[in-house]
C-alpha positions as CSV (number, residue, x, y, z in Angstrom):
1,M,20.8,-7.2,0.2
2,N,17.8,-5.1,-0.7
3,L,18.7,-1.6,0.5
4,F,15.2,-0.3,0.1
5,W,13.8,-3.0,2.4
6,S,16.7,-3.1,4.9
7,T,16.7,0.7,5.4
8,R,12.9,1.0,5.6
9,A,12.9,-0.2,9.2
10,L,15.3,2.5,10.2
11,T,12.8,5.4,9.7
12,T,9.3,6.3,10.6
13,A,9.1,8.6,7.6
14,R,8.0,5.8,5.3
15,E,6.5,8.1,2.6
16,D,9.7,10.1,2.3
17,H,11.8,6.9,2.3
18,L,9.7,5.5,-0.6
19,T,9.9,8.8,-2.5
20,E,13.7,9.0,-2.2
21,F,14.2,5.5,-3.6
22,F,11.6,6.1,-6.4
23,A,13.3,9.3,-7.4
24,A,16.7,7.5,-7.4
25,A,15.3,4.8,-9.7
26,L,14.1,7.5,-12.1
27,D,17.5,9.1,-11.9
28,V,19.6,6.0,-12.7
29,S,17.5,4.3,-15.3
30,P,16.5,5.8,-18.7
31,S,14.2,2.8,-19.4
32,F,12.4,3.3,-16.2
33,R,12.0,7.0,-16.8
34,E,10.5,6.2,-20.2
35,S,8.1,3.6,-18.8
36,Y,7.0,6.0,-16.0
37,F,6.4,8.8,-18.5
38,N,4.4,6.6,-20.8
39,L,2.2,5.3,-18.0
40,V,1.7,8.5,-15.9
41,L,2.4,11.5,-18.1
42,A,2.1,10.6,-21.8
43,I,-1.7,11.1,-22.3
44,Y,-1.6,14.4,-20.3
45,A,1.3,15.6,-22.4
46,R,-0.5,14.9,-25.6
47,T,-3.7,16.6,-24.5
48,K,-1.6,19.7,-23.6
49,G,0.1,19.7,-27.1
50,W,3.5,19.0,-25.7
51,G,4.3,16.0,-27.9
52,C,6.4,13.4,-26.2
53,P,9.1,15.2,-24.0
54,R,11.4,13.1,-21.9
55,I,12.1,13.3,-18.1
56,D,15.3,15.4,-17.7
57,A,15.6,15.6,-13.9
58,V,14.0,14.6,-10.7
59,Q,14.2,16.3,-7.3
60,T,12.6,15.6,-3.9
61,Q,11.2,17.8,-1.1
62,V,11.4,21.0,-3.2
63,G,10.2,24.1,-1.4
64,F,8.5,27.0,-3.2
65,E,9.5,30.5,-2.1
66,G,6.7,32.4,-0.4
67,T,4.7,29.3,0.4
68,T,4.6,26.5,2.9
69,C,4.4,24.0,0.0
70,C,7.0,21.2,-0.4
71,P,5.8,18.5,-2.9
72,D,7.4,15.1,-2.4
73,M,8.8,14.9,-5.9
74,I,9.4,17.4,-8.8
75,I,9.9,16.2,-12.4
76,R,11.5,18.5,-14.9
77,L,10.7,17.6,-18.5
78,S,12.8,18.3,-21.5
79,N,10.4,21.0,-22.8
80,G,10.8,23.0,-19.6
81,K,7.6,21.9,-18.0
82,T,7.4,21.1,-14.3
83,I,5.3,18.3,-12.8
84,A,4.8,18.0,-9.0
85,C,4.1,14.6,-7.4
86,E,2.5,14.0,-4.0
87,H,3.0,10.5,-2.5
88,K,0.9,9.0,0.3
89,L,0.8,5.6,2.0
90,D,-2.1,5.4,4.4
91,A,-2.2,9.1,5.3
92,I,-4.7,11.6,4.1
93,E,-3.8,14.9,2.5
94,T,-3.0,17.6,5.0
95,L,-4.7,21.0,5.4
96,G,-2.7,24.2,5.0
97,P,-2.4,27.1,7.5
98,E,-5.8,27.9,9.0
99,R,-5.9,31.2,7.1
100,E,-5.8,29.4,3.7
101,Q,-8.5,26.8,4.3
102,K,-7.1,24.8,1.4
103,T,-6.1,21.2,1.3
104,Q,-2.6,20.2,0.4
105,L,-3.4,19.3,-3.2
106,E,-5.4,22.5,-3.7
107,R,-2.3,24.5,-2.5
108,Y,0.0,22.6,-4.8
109,L,-2.3,23.3,-7.8
110,D,-1.7,27.0,-7.1
111,L,2.1,26.6,-7.5
112,P,3.9,27.6,-10.7
113,I,3.8,24.1,-12.1
114,E,2.2,22.5,-15.2
115,G,0.9,19.3,-13.7
116,L,0.2,17.5,-10.4
117,V,0.3,13.7,-9.9
118,Y,-1.2,12.1,-6.7
119,V,-0.3,8.5,-5.7
120,R,-1.8,6.6,-2.8
121,T,-1.8,3.1,-1.4
122,S,-5.6,2.8,-1.4
123,W,-8.4,4.6,-3.2
124,K,-9.5,7.8,-1.5
125,P,-10.4,10.5,-4.0
126,P,-9.6,14.1,-3.4
127,S,-12.2,16.9,-3.7
128,T,-14.0,17.5,-7.0
129,K,-12.2,20.9,-7.1
130,V,-8.9,19.0,-7.3
131,V,-10.0,16.2,-9.7
132,T,-11.5,18.7,-12.2
133,H,-8.6,21.1,-12.1
134,P,-6.8,21.5,-15.5
135,K,-3.4,20.8,-13.9
136,Y,-4.5,17.6,-12.2
137,I,-3.2,14.3,-13.7
138,H,-5.0,11.1,-13.0
139,P,-5.8,7.8,-14.8
140,A,-9.0,7.7,-16.9
141,E,-10.7,5.1,-14.7
142,R,-9.8,6.6,-11.3
143,E,-9.4,9.9,-9.4
144,H,-5.8,9.3,-8.6
145,F,-3.0,6.8,-9.1
146,L,-2.3,3.8,-6.9
147,W,1.2,2.6,-6.1
148,R,0.2,-0.8,-7.6
149,D,-0.5,1.0,-11.0
150,L,3.3,1.7,-11.1
151,Y,4.3,-1.9,-10.5
152,P,4.4,-2.8,-14.2
153,T,7.1,-0.2,-14.8
154,L,9.5,-1.9,-12.4
155,G,10.7,-4.5,-14.9
156,Q,13.6,-6.8,-14.1
157,G,17.1,-6.1,-15.3
158,Q,16.9,-2.3,-15.6
159,H,18.9,-1.4,-12.5
160,V,19.6,-2.9,-9.1
161,V,17.7,0.1,-7.5
162,I,14.6,-0.9,-9.5
163,D,15.0,-4.5,-8.5
164,W,15.0,-3.4,-4.8
165,L,11.8,-1.3,-5.4
166,R,10.0,-4.1,-7.2
167,E,10.6,-6.5,-4.3
168,G,9.5,-3.8,-1.9
169,F,6.3,-3.3,-3.9
170,E,5.6,-7.0,-3.8
171,R,6.2,-7.1,0.0
172,L,4.0,-4.1,0.6
173,G,1.2,-5.4,-1.6
174,F,1.6,-2.8,-4.3
175,T,0.7,-5.3,-7.0
176,P,-2.3,-5.8,-9.2
177,P,-5.4,-7.6,-7.9
178,H,-5.0,-11.4,-7.8
179,P,-6.6,-13.0,-10.9
180,S,-8.6,-15.4,-8.8
181,V,-9.9,-12.8,-6.4
182,G,-10.3,-9.5,-8.3
183,E,-10.6,-5.9,-7.0
184,M,-11.8,-5.6,-3.4
185,S,-11.5,-1.9,-2.8
186,G,-11.8,1.0,-5.2
187,P,-14.3,3.2,-7.1
188,D,-16.5,0.4,-8.5
189,R,-18.3,-0.4,-5.3
190,D,-20.7,-3.0,-6.7
191,M,-17.9,-5.0,-8.2
192,N,-15.8,-4.6,-5.0
193,R,-18.7,-5.8,-2.9
194,R,-19.3,-8.9,-5.1
195,N,-15.6,-9.8,-5.0
196,R,-15.5,-9.3,-1.2
197,Q,-18.6,-11.5,-0.8
198,N,-17.0,-14.2,-2.9
199,F,-13.7,-14.0,-1.0
200,A,-15.5,-14.3,2.3
201,K,-16.6,-17.8,1.2
202,L,-12.9,-18.9,1.1
203,W,-12.4,-18.6,4.8
204,G,-14.0,-21.9,5.7
205,R,-10.9,-23.9,6.6
206,T,-9.3,-21.0,8.4
207,R,-12.5,-20.3,10.4
208,S,-12.7,-24.0,11.3
209,R,-9.1,-24.2,12.4
210,A,-9.3,-21.0,14.4
211,H,-12.4,-22.4,16.2
212,G,-10.6,-25.6,16.9
213,L,-7.8,-23.6,18.6
214,G,-10.3,-21.9,20.9
215,W,-11.2,-18.7,19.1
216,K,-14.6,-17.2,18.8
217,V,-14.7,-16.3,15.1
218,T,-16.9,-13.5,13.7
219,S,-17.0,-11.6,10.4
220,G,-16.1,-8.0,10.0
221,S,-16.9,-5.9,7.0
222,I,-17.9,-8.8,4.7
223,V,-14.4,-10.2,4.2
224,E,-12.5,-9.6,7.5
225,L,-12.3,-12.1,10.4
226,Y,-12.3,-11.2,14.1
227,L,-10.9,-13.8,16.5
228,T,-11.7,-13.2,20.2
229,N,-12.2,-14.9,23.6
230,N,-9.5,-17.5,23.5
231,H,-8.2,-18.3,27.0
232,S,-5.5,-20.6,25.4
233,S,-3.8,-17.7,23.6
234,H,-1.4,-14.9,24.6
235,A,-3.4,-12.6,22.3
236,S,-6.6,-10.9,23.4
237,W,-7.8,-10.8,19.8
238,V,-6.8,-11.1,16.1
239,F,-8.0,-9.2,13.1
240,I,-7.4,-10.7,9.6
241,S,-8.1,-8.7,6.4
242,P,-7.1,-9.5,2.8
243,A,-8.0,-6.0,1.7
244,Q,-6.6,-3.6,4.3
245,F,-5.0,-0.7,2.3
246,E,-4.6,-3.1,-0.6
247,R,-2.6,-5.5,1.6
248,F,-3.1,-8.7,3.6
249,L,-3.1,-7.8,7.3
250,F,-2.8,-10.1,10.2
251,R,-3.1,-7.9,13.3
252,V,-2.6,-9.2,16.8
253,T,-3.5,-7.5,20.1
254,P,-1.2,-9.0,22.7
255,Q,-2.2,-9.5,26.3
256,K,-0.4,-7.4,28.8
257,G,3.3,-8.4,29.2
258,T,3.4,-10.6,26.1
259,L,4.4,-8.2,23.4
260,S,8.0,-9.2,23.1
261,Q,7.2,-12.9,23.4
262,L,4.5,-12.8,20.6
263,T,6.6,-10.7,18.3
264,G,9.4,-13.2,18.5
265,A,7.0,-16.1,18.1
266,L,5.5,-14.6,15.0
267,H,8.9,-13.9,13.5
268,T,9.8,-17.6,14.1
269,A,6.6,-18.8,12.5
270,L,7.0,-16.6,9.4
271,S,10.6,-17.7,8.8
272,G,9.3,-21.1,7.8
273,L,6.6,-19.9,5.4
274,G,8.6,-18.5,2.5
275,V,6.3,-15.5,2.3
276,R,7.7,-12.0,2.2
277,T,6.2,-10.1,5.1
278,E,6.7,-7.0,7.3
279,V,6.2,-7.3,11.1
280,A,5.7,-4.0,12.9
281,V,4.6,-2.9,16.4
282,R,2.2,0.0,16.2
283,E,-0.3,1.9,18.3
284,V,-3.9,2.2,17.2
285,M,-6.8,4.2,18.5
286,R,-9.8,2.3,19.9
287,K,-12.7,3.2,22.1
288,E,-10.7,2.6,25.2
289,G,-7.8,4.7,23.9
290,K,-4.4,3.7,22.4
291,E,-3.6,0.1,22.2
292,T,-0.3,-1.6,21.1
293,V,-0.7,-4.2,18.2
294,I,1.6,-6.3,16.1
295,D,0.9,-6.0,12.4
296,V,2.0,-8.7,10.0
297,T,1.5,-7.4,6.4
298,T,2.1,-9.0,3.1
299,S,0.2,-9.3,-0.2
300,L,-2.3,-11.8,-1.6
301,R,0.1,-12.3,-4.5
302,D,2.7,-13.7,-2.1
303,I,0.3,-15.9,-0.3
304,L,-1.6,-17.2,-3.3
305,G,1.0,-16.9,-6.0
306,A,0.5,-15.1,-9.3
307,I,-1.6,-17.5,-11.3
308,P,-5.4,-18.2,-11.1
309,L,-6.4,-20.8,-8.6
310,D,-9.6,-22.8,-7.9
311,P,-11.4,-22.1,-4.6
312,E,-10.1,-25.2,-2.8
313,D,-6.5,-24.2,-3.5
314,I,-7.1,-20.6,-2.3
315,E,-8.6,-22.0,1.0
316,D,-5.6,-24.3,1.5
317,R,-3.1,-21.4,0.9
318,L,-5.0,-19.0,3.3
319,L,-5.0,-21.7,5.9
320,G,-1.3,-22.5,5.2
321,F,-0.4,-18.9,6.0
322,T,-2.7,-18.2,8.9
323,E,-2.4,-21.5,10.8
324,P,1.3,-21.2,11.8
325,L,0.7,-17.6,13.0
326,L,-2.3,-18.7,15.1
327,L,-0.3,-21.6,16.6
328,A,2.5,-19.1,17.5
329,L,0.0,-17.2,19.7
330,Q,-1.0,-20.2,21.7
331,K,0.1,-20.6,25.4
């Protein structure tokens, strides 16, 4: 049993859930603490003249007296220095009380800490005021860390908690870009656009099969597919994106009265694919107001495997994943 994954469905506080398991992993494994320090904090520590201190203690949801601040995680180093960490999934940073007119990260940088780490699922840089602050810690090539940056630290055999986290990262798509596909979102917009344009060419077999099942198939923002107007389906439309918050997303909008039926059908279809996925019912905002959708999320790494592939193999694997799901939606 993977306790990280099995307990994730029991809460809507997904960011706090991830933080608690991540902090537990740092607490139980000296080798993981060392790997995390070397990846995230070592360069910053050297530039501050701290040498190479170790991580002594980790706490979560620590409040600071006289403020409304409560960073997700606090790291205490052996030299007495304190590092705050803010963890986000798909949410943006929050504003403070109206009288302060400061963002969450700006308020954290005012705290009695020596450094601040910001980790997100997808690239969304904070303000220049944050990025240029002397306490702000970020990788050289990007304005903040991504969860997938931390994936290499989750090596096998360190501790069962880390094994749980590694599998969870893989299911959530917190893994490096696939070697055959490359980066499709991030700071290098020219490269991302080229990679998205190249990936869009790999939908040929999926588009053809969807058309054969009765769908009208159109393209979204270069790489996404929109499937609509299928009178033979219990879904009103389907959205497919390989680059949604760094994950592969298959989103279904069910017709009225078919939510339970389609959720069960998708679970059945997925059980035979051997791909680690998450199925969740959510509400999304659209022009007409809130709508209920079924999100199937996974990672390209799980669909395509970890090794480079030629274009024909990628097309086959994309079709192999999407076709059973489309068939599950048919009347």
